[in-house]
All heavy atoms as an XYZ file, in Angstrom:
859
protein
N       6.175     11.110      0.816
C       6.118      9.672      0.944
C       4.656      9.234      0.940
O       3.805      9.866      1.562
C       6.782      9.263      2.261
C       7.130      7.811      2.363
S       8.473      7.263      1.299
C       9.790      8.328      1.784
N       4.386      8.157      0.195
C       3.072      7.526      0.240
C       3.275      6.074      0.647
O       4.406      5.566      0.619
C       2.296      7.650     -1.090
C       3.077      7.036     -2.252
C       1.935      9.117     -1.362
C       2.324      7.038     -3.577
N       2.193      5.417      1.025
C       2.297      4.079      1.604
C       1.299      3.135      0.956
O       0.226      3.544      0.508
C       2.034      4.156      3.110
C       2.993      5.068      3.812
C       2.714      6.414      3.960
C       4.201      4.583      4.288
C       3.612      7.269      4.584
C       5.109      5.425      4.912
C       4.809      6.770      5.059
N       1.670      1.859      0.949
C       0.786      0.804      0.446
C       0.882     -0.386      1.393
O       1.987     -0.787      1.771
C       1.201      0.386     -0.970
C       0.395     -0.744     -1.508
N      -0.869     -0.573     -2.034
C       0.655     -2.079     -1.570
C      -1.334     -1.750     -2.414
N      -0.433     -2.674     -2.143
N      -0.256     -0.926      1.770
C      -0.294     -2.123      2.609
C      -0.234     -3.342      1.695
O      -1.029     -3.464      0.758
C      -1.574     -2.150      3.454
C      -1.609     -0.937      4.390
C      -1.671     -3.460      4.233
C      -2.938     -0.743      5.088
N       0.708     -4.222      1.984
C       0.913     -5.411      1.142
C       0.915     -6.672      1.996
O       1.418     -6.671      3.118
C       2.247     -5.308      0.403
N       0.360     -7.719      1.438
C       0.497     -9.019      2.072
C       1.895     -9.536      1.741
O       2.433     -9.269      0.652
C      -0.596     -9.957      1.586
C      -1.973     -9.453      2.032
C      -3.087    -10.422      1.743
O      -3.126    -11.469      2.417
O      -3.904    -10.118      0.863
N       2.502    -10.246      2.674
C       3.885    -10.723      2.494
C       4.043    -11.503      1.200
O       5.029    -11.326      0.478
C       4.323    -11.583      3.680
C       4.696    -10.783      4.896
C       5.268    -11.644      6.016
O       5.397    -12.880      5.863
O       5.597    -11.055      7.062
N       3.095    -12.367      0.875
C       3.195    -13.192     -0.333
C       3.187    -12.334     -1.598
O       3.887    -12.639     -2.571
C       2.076    -14.229     -0.379
O       0.808    -13.589     -0.369
N       2.421    -11.254     -1.594
C       2.380    -10.365     -2.762
C       3.705     -9.627     -2.936
O       4.178     -9.435     -4.059
C       1.243     -9.352     -2.632
C      -0.130     -9.994     -2.722
O      -0.251    -11.075     -3.336
O      -1.081     -9.414     -2.172
N       4.315     -9.206     -1.840
C       5.605     -8.522     -1.921
C       6.689     -9.486     -2.393
O       7.529     -9.135     -3.225
C       5.960     -7.876     -0.595
C       7.294     -7.198     -0.610
C       8.388     -7.509      0.128
C       7.698     -6.100     -1.443
N       9.432     -6.671     -0.175
C       9.037     -5.796     -1.138
C       7.046     -5.341     -2.417
C       9.733     -4.772     -1.769
C       7.750     -4.315     -3.048
C       9.072     -4.050     -2.722
N       6.664    -10.713     -1.907
C       7.639    -11.719     -2.349
C       7.501    -11.963     -3.850
O       8.494    -12.015     -4.573
C       7.441    -13.035     -1.563
O       7.644    -12.760     -0.174
C       8.400    -14.107     -2.025
N       6.269    -12.078     -4.328
C       6.035    -12.290     -5.762
C       6.506    -11.091     -6.577
O       7.082    -11.255     -7.663
C       4.555    -12.558     -6.012
N       6.294     -9.895     -6.075
C       6.728     -8.685     -6.784
C       8.235     -8.636     -6.917
O       8.768     -8.259     -7.967
C       6.218     -7.440     -6.060
N       8.932     -9.008     -5.858
C      10.394     -8.991     -5.908
C      10.906     -9.973     -6.958
O      11.894     -9.692     -7.645
C      10.967     -9.287     -4.532
C      10.686     -8.118     -3.575
C      11.171     -8.349     -2.180
N      12.589     -8.622     -2.188
C      13.203     -9.348     -1.267
N      12.522     -9.882     -0.276
N      14.499     -9.535     -1.332
N      10.228    -11.089     -7.123
C      10.625    -12.058     -8.148
C      10.264    -11.561     -9.551
O      11.003    -11.777    -10.507
C       9.962    -13.406     -7.879
N       9.141    -10.857     -9.672
C       8.657    -10.389    -10.973
C       9.355     -9.123    -11.447
O       9.399     -8.846    -12.644
C       7.150    -10.140    -10.907
N       9.841     -8.293    -10.516
C      10.514     -7.054    -10.906
C       9.700     -5.798    -10.688
O      10.219     -4.692    -10.811
N       8.405     -5.931    -10.403
C       7.574     -4.790    -10.025
C       6.357     -5.297     -9.257
O       6.096     -6.487     -9.199
C       7.174     -3.922    -11.225
C       6.373     -4.660    -12.283
O       5.771     -5.714    -11.991
O       6.314     -4.168    -13.425
N       5.633     -4.364     -8.664
C       4.489     -4.706     -7.809
C       3.204     -4.312     -8.517
O       3.061     -3.159     -8.952
C       4.630     -3.963     -6.476
C       3.579     -4.314     -5.463
C       3.756     -5.368     -4.577
C       2.397     -3.583     -5.379
C       2.789     -5.686     -3.638
C       1.434     -3.893     -4.441
C       1.636     -4.948     -3.578
O       0.670     -5.273     -2.650
N       2.246     -5.256     -8.605
C       1.021     -5.022     -9.374
C      -0.254     -5.408     -8.626
O      -1.249     -5.765     -9.247
C       1.093     -5.788    -10.692
C       2.172     -5.270    -11.619
C       2.312     -6.116    -12.878
N       3.328     -5.579    -13.743
C       3.068     -4.789    -14.797
N       1.841     -4.485    -15.101
N       4.065     -4.327    -15.522
N      -0.248     -5.334     -7.316
C      -1.451     -5.627     -6.539
C      -2.088     -4.303     -6.141
O      -1.439     -3.456     -5.526
C      -1.123     -6.476     -5.292
C      -2.373     -6.705     -4.455
C      -0.506     -7.805     -5.707
N      -3.349     -4.121     -6.501
C      -4.032     -2.870     -6.204
C      -4.420     -2.779     -4.741
O      -4.144     -1.803     -4.059
C      -5.285     -2.727     -7.068
O      -5.986     -1.558     -6.730
N      -5.072     -3.808     -4.280
C      -5.536     -3.901     -2.902
C      -5.811     -5.369     -2.639
O      -5.690     -6.197     -3.545
C      -6.789     -3.024     -2.674
O      -7.066     -2.949     -1.276
C      -7.996     -3.551     -3.406
N      -6.190     -5.696     -1.475
C      -6.396     -7.095     -1.106
C      -7.325     -7.803     -2.094
O      -8.483     -7.438     -2.262
C      -6.983     -7.149      0.297
C      -7.055     -8.529      0.843
C      -7.505     -8.499      2.268
N      -7.443     -9.834      2.820
C      -8.005    -10.173      3.945
N      -8.648     -9.271      4.664
N      -7.912    -11.407      4.381
N      -6.770     -8.800     -2.772
C      -7.559     -9.605     -3.694
C      -7.837     -8.982     -5.050
O      -8.573     -9.546     -5.846
N      -7.250     -7.828     -5.337
C      -7.478     -7.155     -6.617
C      -6.145     -6.709     -7.217
O      -5.308     -6.164     -6.525
C      -8.361     -5.914     -6.443
C      -9.679     -6.148     -5.769
C     -10.854     -6.326     -6.637
N     -10.958     -5.332     -7.694
C     -11.663     -5.542     -8.782
N     -12.294     -6.668     -8.963
N     -11.751     -4.617     -9.714
N      -5.991     -6.946     -8.504
C      -4.759     -6.575     -9.189
C      -4.878     -5.187     -9.827
O      -5.982     -4.645     -9.964
C      -4.424     -7.587    -10.302
O      -5.445     -7.497    -11.315
C      -4.320     -9.008     -9.764
N      -3.740     -4.669    -10.224
C      -3.693     -3.417    -10.977
C      -4.556     -3.531    -12.233
O      -5.316     -2.614    -12.558
C      -2.237     -3.094    -11.332
C      -1.979     -1.973    -12.319
C      -2.506     -0.646    -11.804
C      -0.487     -1.878    -12.614
N      -4.463     -4.654    -12.941
C      -5.235     -4.839    -14.169
C      -6.740     -4.798    -13.899
O      -7.504     -4.266    -14.708
C      -4.849     -6.157    -14.836
N      -7.167     -5.333    -12.775
C      -8.593     -5.347    -12.440
C      -9.099     -3.982    -11.977
O     -10.213     -3.583    -12.309
C      -8.867     -6.365    -11.326
C      -8.642     -7.798    -11.749
C      -8.630     -8.761    -10.577
O      -8.138     -8.398     -9.482
O      -9.117     -9.891    -10.765
N      -8.287     -3.264    -11.220
C      -8.718     -2.014    -10.585
C      -8.371     -0.775    -11.412
O      -9.045      0.237    -11.308
C      -8.062     -1.915     -9.202
C      -8.677     -0.941     -8.266
C      -9.997     -1.396     -7.666
O     -10.417     -2.544     -7.852
O     -10.632     -0.550     -7.009
N      -7.282     -0.840    -12.175
C      -6.859      0.303    -12.980
C      -5.833      1.192    -12.302
O      -5.292      2.100    -12.917
N      -5.590      0.965    -11.030
C      -4.597      1.719    -10.269
C      -4.261      0.924     -9.015
O      -4.933     -0.058     -8.691
C      -5.112      3.121     -9.889
C      -6.390      3.113     -9.106
C      -6.376      2.968     -7.718
C      -7.617      3.229     -9.735
C      -7.554      2.940     -6.988
C      -8.803      3.213     -9.017
C      -8.762      3.064     -7.638
N      -3.227      1.363     -8.308
C      -2.845      0.752     -7.032
C      -3.214      1.730     -5.924
O      -2.846      2.906     -5.964
C      -1.338      0.420     -7.002
C      -1.026     -0.656     -8.047
C      -0.907     -0.020     -5.606
C       0.441     -0.981     -8.209
N      -3.947      1.224     -4.950
C      -4.341      2.039     -3.798
C      -3.119      2.386     -2.951
O      -2.286      1.528     -2.683
C      -5.342      1.278     -2.928
C      -6.672      1.113     -3.555
N      -7.696      2.017     -3.385
C      -7.170      0.147     -4.366
C      -8.751      1.621     -4.056
N      -8.465      0.485     -4.661
N      -3.059      3.614     -2.529
C      -2.000      4.061     -1.619
C      -2.639      4.969     -0.582
O      -3.834      5.281     -0.655
C      -0.897      4.789     -2.389
N      -1.876      5.369      0.396
C      -2.366      6.247      1.456
C      -1.261      7.173      1.912
O      -0.089      6.901      1.707
C      -2.819      5.487      2.703
O      -3.061      4.170      2.538
N      -1.689      8.211      2.581
C      -0.745      9.018      3.330
C      -0.611      8.365      4.705
O      -1.440      7.544      5.102
C      -1.250     10.460      3.432
C      -1.007     11.225      2.121
C      -1.500     12.649      2.191
N      -2.922     12.810      1.891
C      -3.505     12.465      0.750
N      -2.815     11.890     -0.194
N      -4.783     12.680      0.556
N       0.413      8.717      5.426
C       0.686      8.055      6.709
C      -0.516      8.096      7.658
O      -0.833      7.106      8.300
C       1.920      8.682      7.375
C       2.359      7.946      8.632
C       3.716      8.427      9.113
N       4.064      7.806     10.370
C       4.611      6.594     10.504
N       4.881      5.870      9.440
N       4.889      6.110     11.700
N      -1.219      9.219      7.703
C      -2.356      9.337      8.621
C      -3.569      8.515      8.186
O      -4.532      8.385      8.934
C      -2.745     10.809      8.799
C      -3.265     11.453      7.530
O      -2.717     11.193      6.439
O      -4.228     12.237      7.631
N      -3.533      7.929      6.995
C      -4.637      7.120      6.492
C      -4.395      5.617      6.627
O      -5.319      4.829      6.482
C      -4.877      7.443      5.010
C      -5.295      8.869      4.750
C      -5.312      9.193      3.272
O      -4.394      8.848      2.535
N      -6.377      9.864      2.832
N      -3.160      5.228      6.903
C      -2.778      3.814      6.873
C      -3.589      2.968      7.848
O      -4.116      1.911      7.481
C      -1.261      3.637      7.136
C      -0.899      2.180      7.367
C      -0.457      4.208      5.978
N      -3.686      3.383      9.084
C      -4.365      2.554     10.083
C      -5.849      2.372      9.772
O      -6.387      1.280      9.953
C      -4.180      3.135     11.484
C      -2.746      3.100     12.011
C      -2.682      3.712     13.402
C      -2.190      1.687     12.010
N      -6.502      3.395      9.288
C      -7.910      3.270      8.907
C      -8.106      2.259      7.797
O      -9.041      1.448      7.831
N      -7.212      2.285      6.814
C      -7.283      1.321      5.711
C      -7.019     -0.089      6.226
O      -7.726     -1.041      5.874
C      -6.279      1.693      4.591
C      -6.171      0.583      3.554
C      -6.683      3.010      3.943
N      -6.012     -0.238      7.076
C      -5.675     -1.561      7.618
C      -6.856     -2.145      8.383
O      -7.203     -3.324      8.196
C      -4.444     -1.463      8.516
N      -7.472     -1.349      9.224
C      -8.602     -1.842     10.021
C      -9.816     -2.145      9.155
O     -10.527     -3.118      9.380
C      -8.961     -0.841     11.120
C      -7.876     -0.629     12.155
C      -7.517     -1.852     12.984
O      -8.290     -2.827     13.024
O      -6.429     -1.830     13.582
N     -10.070     -1.311      8.135
C     -11.258     -1.483      7.299
C     -11.151     -2.657      6.329
O     -12.137     -3.350      6.088
C     -11.528     -0.192      6.519
N      -9.959     -2.888      5.781
C      -9.845     -3.867      4.702
C      -8.961     -5.070      5.008
O      -8.966     -6.036      4.256
C      -9.327     -3.172      3.428
C     -10.258     -2.094      2.944
C      -9.976     -0.763      3.177
C     -11.436     -2.413      2.290
C     -10.835      0.243      2.759
C     -12.307     -1.422      1.856
C     -12.005     -0.094      2.096
N      -8.196     -5.007      6.096
C      -7.251     -6.085      6.394
C      -7.402     -6.622      7.812
O      -6.492     -7.239      8.349
C      -5.807     -5.582      6.201
C      -5.479     -5.233      4.773
C      -5.708     -3.948      4.282
C      -4.939     -6.175      3.908
C      -5.399     -3.617      2.969
C      -4.634     -5.856      2.599
C      -4.872     -4.581      2.138
O      -4.561     -4.265      0.841
N      -8.552     -6.418      8.433
C      -8.743     -6.806      9.834
C      -8.491     -8.293     10.059
O      -7.961     -8.675     11.099
C     -10.142     -6.422     10.299
N      -8.837     -9.132      9.098
C      -8.664    -10.571      9.262
C      -7.478    -11.120      8.462
O      -7.366    -12.322      8.262
C      -9.941    -11.303      8.862
C     -10.289    -11.110      7.394
O      -9.741    -10.181      6.751
O     -11.121    -11.877      6.874
N      -6.602    -10.247      8.029
C      -5.475    -10.656      7.173
C      -4.333    -11.231      7.992
O      -4.206    -10.970      9.184
C      -4.967     -9.460      6.367
N      -3.499    -11.988      7.299
C      -2.286    -12.521      7.898
C      -1.220    -11.450      7.953
O      -1.524    -10.257      7.939
N       0.030    -11.850      7.969
C       1.126    -10.878      8.094
C       1.084     -9.814      6.978
O       0.965    -10.145      5.806
C       2.386    -11.729      7.979
C       1.953    -13.120      8.295
C       0.522    -13.220      7.864
N       1.178     -8.566      7.409
C       1.148     -7.442      6.473
C       2.453     -6.671      6.523
O       3.126     -6.628      7.555
C       0.004     -6.490      6.815
C      -1.403     -7.049      6.728
C      -2.412     -5.991      7.165
C      -1.715     -7.539      5.331
N       2.755     -6.041      5.408
C       3.923     -5.170      5.300
C       3.449     -3.785      4.896
O       2.461     -3.638      4.166
C       4.887     -5.700      4.244
C       5.435     -7.094      4.479
C       6.208     -7.567      3.256
C       6.305     -7.125      5.718
N       4.145     -2.787      5.357
C       3.880     -1.421      4.937
C       5.007     -1.005      3.999
O       6.174     -0.949      4.393
C       3.806     -0.486      6.146
C       3.387      0.942      5.838
C       1.976      0.984      5.240
C       3.462      1.794      7.094
N       4.649     -0.754      2.741
C       5.624     -0.295      1.755
C       5.660      1.229      1.799
O       4.626      1.886      1.628
C       5.227     -0.750      0.350
C       4.925     -2.227      0.130
C       4.622     -2.487     -1.345
C       6.040     -3.110      0.625
N       6.826      1.778      2.033
C       7.028      3.235      1.988
C       7.539      3.557      0.598
O       8.593      3.053      0.176
C       8.045      3.672      3.035
O       7.597      3.332      4.328
N       6.799      4.380     -0.110
C       7.065      4.626     -1.532
C       7.421      6.093     -1.752
O       6.669      6.992     -1.341
C       5.825      4.256     -2.368
C       5.440      2.796     -2.116
C       6.053      4.536     -3.845
C       4.027      2.457     -2.536
N       8.536      6.312     -2.426
C       8.933      7.658     -2.831
C       8.294      7.916     -4.195
O       8.714      7.331     -5.195
C      10.457      7.744     -2.920
C      10.949      9.106     -3.360
O      10.134      9.943     -3.830
O      12.166      9.342     -3.257
N       7.272      8.758     -4.261
C       6.572      8.950     -5.533
C       7.444      9.529     -6.636
O       7.153      9.326     -7.819
C       5.418      9.887     -5.182
C       5.682     10.408     -3.835
C       6.688      9.523     -3.177
N       8.536     10.209     -6.291
C       9.414     10.766     -7.324
C      10.205      9.670     -8.032
O      10.779      9.918     -9.091
C      10.392     11.802     -6.741
O      11.301     11.158     -5.841
C       9.648     12.919     -6.016
N      10.233      8.464     -7.465
C      10.968      7.358     -8.066
C      10.073      6.417     -8.872
O      10.543      5.433     -9.429
C      11.705      6.583     -6.983
C      12.735      7.463     -6.264
C      13.349      6.777     -5.107
N      14.502      6.003     -5.585
C      15.330      5.348     -4.800
N      15.135      5.335     -3.492
N      16.343      4.696     -5.303
N       8.786      6.719     -8.928
C       7.849      5.895     -9.692
C       7.862      6.295    -11.162
O       7.919      7.483    -11.482
C       6.429      6.070     -9.157
C       6.118      5.474     -7.795
C       4.782      6.003     -7.276
C       6.118      3.958     -7.871
N       7.769      5.315    -12.040
C       7.607      5.633    -13.459
C       6.136      5.845    -13.802
O       5.822      6.452    -14.822
C       8.218      4.527    -14.329
O       7.626      3.281    -14.052
N       5.235      5.383    -12.950
C       3.790      5.557    -13.156
C       3.329      6.853    -12.476
O       3.879      7.258    -11.452
C       3.033      4.371    -12.566
N       2.314      7.490    -13.034
C       1.799      8.707    -12.403
C       1.034      8.403    -11.113
O       0.464      7.333    -10.947
C       0.866      9.293    -13.467
C       0.526      8.164    -14.368
C       1.661      7.180    -14.300
N       1.052      9.381    -10.216
C       0.291      9.316     -8.968
C      -0.709     10.464     -8.999
O      -0.353     11.597     -9.319
C       1.215      9.466     -7.738
C       0.393      9.485     -6.445
C       2.250      8.359     -7.703
N      -1.960     10.134     -8.681
C      -2.998     11.160     -8.618
C      -3.694     11.085     -7.274
O      -3.929      9.989     -6.753
C      -4.051     10.946     -9.708
C      -3.613     11.346    -11.068
C      -4.759     11.516    -12.064
N      -5.999     10.848    -11.756
C      -6.652     10.062    -12.610
N      -6.166      9.818    -13.803
N      -7.797      9.521    -12.258
N      -4.056     12.236     -6.741
C      -4.911     12.288     -5.561
C      -6.347     12.255     -6.062
O      -6.774     13.172     -6.781
C      -4.659     13.563     -4.755
C      -3.371     13.494     -3.955
O      -2.934     12.384     -3.614
O      -2.812     14.562     -3.666
N      -7.072     11.192     -5.712
C      -8.444     11.029     -6.160
C      -9.397     11.132     -4.976
O      -9.148     10.566     -3.909
C      -8.630      9.656     -6.820
C      -7.865      9.520     -8.135
O      -7.699     10.529     -8.845
O      -7.436      8.394     -8.453
N     -10.475     11.843     -5.189
C     -11.508     11.955     -4.166
C     -12.361     10.690     -4.217
O     -13.012     10.411     -5.226
C     -12.359     13.209     -4.404
C     -13.306     13.503     -3.270
C     -13.997     14.848     -3.427
O     -14.429     15.171     -4.555
O     -14.103     15.566     -2.425
N     -12.350      9.916     -3.138
C     -13.076      8.639     -3.097
C     -14.442      8.783     -2.425
O     -15.289      7.905     -2.550
C     -12.239      7.539     -2.412
C     -10.944      7.299     -3.179
C     -11.941      7.879     -0.967
N     -14.634      9.845     -1.713
C     -15.900     10.232     -1.092
C     -15.803     11.740     -0.898
O     -14.700     12.297     -0.949
C     -16.085      9.506      0.245
N     -16.917     12.408     -0.700
C     -16.829     13.867     -0.537
C     -15.820     14.263      0.545
O     -15.926     13.868      1.700
C     -18.258     14.257     -0.139
C     -19.119     13.186     -0.740
C     -18.298     11.926     -0.633
N     -14.785     14.989      0.118
C     -13.757     15.477      1.031
C     -12.717     14.451      1.452
O     -11.846     14.764      2.249
N     -12.797     13.236      0.918
C     -11.843     12.177      1.278
C     -10.975     11.874      0.055
O     -11.477     11.403     -0.964
C     -12.561     10.889      1.744
C     -11.553      9.810      2.106
C     -13.490     11.182      2.914
N      -9.680     12.168      0.179
C      -8.752     12.054     -0.949
C      -7.657     11.049     -0.608
O      -7.062     11.101      0.468
C      -8.136     13.438     -1.275
C      -7.102     13.325     -2.382
C      -9.234     14.424     -1.647
N      -7.411     10.128     -1.535
C      -6.331      9.148     -1.393
C      -5.440      9.207     -2.625
O      -5.933      9.425     -3.736
C      -6.896      7.724     -1.289
C      -7.359      7.338      0.078
C      -8.634      7.659      0.503
C      -6.520      6.640      0.938
C      -9.072      7.301      1.764
C      -6.951      6.277      2.202
C      -8.228      6.605      2.618
N      -4.137      8.960     -2.452
C      -3.258      8.854     -3.626
C      -3.455      7.496     -4.304
O      -3.600      6.471     -3.627
C      -1.852      8.975     -3.022
C      -1.989      8.569     -1.595
C      -3.401      8.858     -1.190
N      -3.485      7.508     -5.614
C      -3.577      6.288     -6.411
C      -2.431      6.281     -7.415
O      -2.116      7.311     -8.010
C      -4.909      6.209     -7.155
C      -6.072      6.011     -6.248
N      -7.318      6.510     -6.535
C      -6.195      5.369     -5.061
C      -8.167      6.170     -5.564
N      -7.495      5.485     -4.655
N      -1.827      5.109     -7.598
C      -0.699      4.937     -8.518
C      -1.237      4.273     -9.779
O      -1.751      3.153     -9.727
C       0.409      4.083     -7.860
C       0.842      4.710     -6.534
C       1.591      3.912     -8.820
C       1.652      3.773     -5.642
N      -1.118      4.951    -10.904
C      -1.697      4.484    -12.160
C      -0.691      3.695    -12.999
O      -0.386      4.042    -14.131
C      -2.296      5.662    -12.928
C      -3.628      6.063    -12.334
C      -3.681      6.918    -11.243
C      -4.812      5.539    -12.819
C      -4.893      7.259    -10.657
C      -6.028      5.871    -12.244
C      -6.057      6.729    -11.163
O      -7.261      7.052    -10.584
N      -0.201      2.628    -12.417
C       0.741      1.724    -13.071
C       1.439      0.919    -11.997
O       1.176      1.081    -10.796
N       2.331      0.030    -12.404
C       3.038     -0.792    -11.422
C       3.981      0.030    -10.555
O       4.434      1.104    -10.948
C       3.811     -1.797    -12.278
C       3.894     -1.200    -13.627
C       2.731     -0.277    -13.779
N       4.256     -0.491     -9.377
C       5.218      0.146     -8.475
C       6.600     -0.391     -8.796
O       6.844     -1.604     -8.718
C       4.873     -0.129     -6.997
C       3.518      0.495     -6.648
C       5.973      0.403     -6.076
C       3.015      0.151     -5.257
N       7.505      0.499     -9.187
C       8.900      0.124     -9.427
C       9.522     -0.255     -8.085
O       9.351      0.464     -7.094
C       9.670      1.302    -10.030
C       8.981      1.874    -11.247
O       9.039      1.240    -12.305
O       8.359      2.950    -11.108
N      10.247     -1.353     -8.047
C      10.815     -1.819     -6.788
C      11.761     -0.800     -6.165
O      11.799     -0.666     -4.935
C      11.526     -3.159     -6.974
C      10.627     -4.329     -7.411
C      11.442     -5.612     -7.469
C       9.420     -4.487     -6.507
N      12.495     -0.050     -6.980
C      13.422      0.924     -6.400
C      12.712      2.164     -5.858
O      13.318      2.996     -5.191
C      14.535      1.299     -7.368
C      14.054      2.040     -8.600
O      12.832      2.083     -8.860
O      14.913      2.579     -9.316
N      11.409      2.294     -6.096
C      10.628      3.373     -5.496
C      10.212      3.027     -4.064
O       9.821      3.914     -3.302
C       9.394      3.673     -6.338
N      10.300      1.747     -3.716
C       9.964      1.301     -2.364
C      11.215      1.475     -1.509
O      12.173      0.725     -1.631
C       9.472     -0.157     -2.356
C       9.151     -0.605     -0.937
C       8.257     -0.317     -3.258
N      11.210      2.496     -0.675
C      12.411      2.855      0.081
C      12.478      2.190      1.451
O      13.531      2.203      2.097
C      12.554      4.387      0.208
C      12.743      5.012     -1.176
C      11.360      5.001      0.914
N      11.366      1.617      1.895
C      11.354      0.873      3.162
C      10.199     -0.115      3.141
O       9.138      0.170      2.579
C      11.225      1.804      4.353
N      10.437     -1.259      3.744
C       9.409     -2.289      3.914
C       9.443     -2.687      5.381
O      10.458     -3.180      5.862
C       9.681     -3.523      3.022
C       8.621     -4.586      3.245
C       9.760     -3.127      1.547
N       8.348     -2.431      6.085
C       8.307     -2.722      7.511
C       7.048     -3.516      7.846
O       6.004     -3.321      7.208
C       8.325     -1.429      8.345
O       7.297     -0.556      7.872
C       9.653     -0.717      8.237
N       7.145     -4.400      8.827
C       5.941     -5.130      9.237
C       4.894     -4.163      9.788
O       5.224     -3.186     10.461
C       6.436     -6.066     10.339
C       7.915     -6.134     10.175
C       8.330     -4.828      9.572
N       3.650     -4.432      9.467
C       2.543     -3.683     10.040
C       1.974     -4.566     11.144
O       1.169     -5.459     10.903
C       1.496     -3.360      8.976
C       0.393     -2.381      9.355
C       0.974     -1.049      9.820
C      -0.539     -2.146      8.185
N       2.476     -4.346     12.336
C       2.165     -5.209     13.474
C       0.905     -4.773     14.190
O       0.429     -3.655     14.029
C       3.337     -5.209     14.462
C       4.577     -5.860     13.886
O       4.454     -6.831     13.111
O       5.687     -5.385     14.209
N       0.416     -5.696     15.021
C      -0.745     -5.417     15.866
C      -0.283     -5.227     17.302
O       0.657     -5.873     17.747
C      -1.742     -6.566     15.806
C      -2.385     -6.749     14.445
C      -3.342     -7.924     14.493
N      -3.860     -8.273     13.200
C      -5.034     -7.860     12.719
N      -5.789     -7.073     13.444
N      -5.440     -8.235     11.532
N      -0.973     -4.358     18.014
C      -0.704     -4.165     19.428
C      -1.387     -5.254     20.247
O      -2.075     -6.127     19.712
N      -1.238     -5.183     21.554
C      -1.824     -6.169     22.466
C      -3.345     -6.214     22.347
O      -3.956     -7.261     22.556
C      -1.414     -5.856     23.901
N      -3.955     -5.090     21.974
C      -5.412     -5.052     21.836
C      -5.897     -5.542     20.474
O      -7.085     -5.543     20.182
C      -5.930     -3.640     22.097
C      -5.444     -2.634     21.068
O      -4.611     -2.978     20.196
O      -5.889     -1.469     21.140
N      -4.946     -5.953     19.596
C      -5.301     -6.481     18.284
C      -5.373     -5.444     17.190
O      -5.525     -5.791     16.020
N      -5.275     -4.166     17.522
C      -5.340     -3.134     16.491
C      -3.946     -2.920     15.886
O      -2.929     -3.155     16.522
C      -5.874     -1.817     17.069
O      -5.003     -1.329     18.056
N      -3.945     -2.487     14.638
C      -2.684     -2.248     13.947
C      -1.970     -1.047     14.554
O      -2.587     -0.118     15.044
C      -2.921     -2.011     12.459
C      -3.257     -3.286     11.722
C      -4.560     -3.547     11.322
C      -2.277     -4.220     11.432
C      -4.885     -4.714     10.629
C      -2.591     -5.400     10.767
C      -3.886     -5.627     10.367
O      -4.198     -6.795      9.724
N      -0.647     -1.093     14.487
C       0.212     -0.021     14.979
C       1.154      0.403     13.851
O       1.762     -0.447     13.199
C       1.078     -0.497     16.162
C       0.284     -1.034     17.329
C      -0.257      0.125     18.159
N      -0.847     -0.374     19.375
C      -2.116     -0.205     19.695
N      -2.924      0.416     18.899
N      -2.592     -0.666     20.833
N       1.291      1.698     13.670
C       2.250      2.196     12.676
C       3.663      1.969     13.176
O       3.951      2.167     14.359
C       2.051      3.694     12.443
C       0.909      4.108     11.538
C       0.773      5.622     11.543
C       1.120      3.600     10.130
N       4.563      1.589     12.266
C       5.972      1.524     12.666
C       6.501      2.932     12.908
O       5.919      3.910     12.401
C       6.658      0.865     11.469
C       5.724      1.027     10.326
C       4.350      1.194     10.897
N       7.566      3.064     13.670
C       8.150      4.397     13.867
C       8.501      5.033     12.521
O       8.905      4.342     11.595
C       9.405      4.135     14.693
C       9.261      2.762     15.227
C       8.331      2.018     14.330
N       8.352      6.344     12.438
C       8.642      7.015     11.154
C      10.126      7.237     10.979
O      10.913      7.108     11.841
C       7.897      8.336     11.069
O       8.155      9.145     12.171
């Protein structure tokens, strides 16, 4: 399983369009060339680094075997590897959509697995 943090409005638009094409906050697949994803242990770091001031967020749980686009593990810094999806996310590859909530201290909390 891989994960993608999505803003609610982007997920709503994807459901209407038939696939998901947002790479990361404010950047599309066409602009970036791939869609950023993470493993479960990377989600909170990404949320804090790039979405600290964001509105409601969703965590998309993606089954990579159901994607029509290839997934590659890319090294983004020495020894730091993230999965990237090189095409749109097929809606049926998204097996769960859960709110990415904040705790009382304001930090993001992972939903139960």
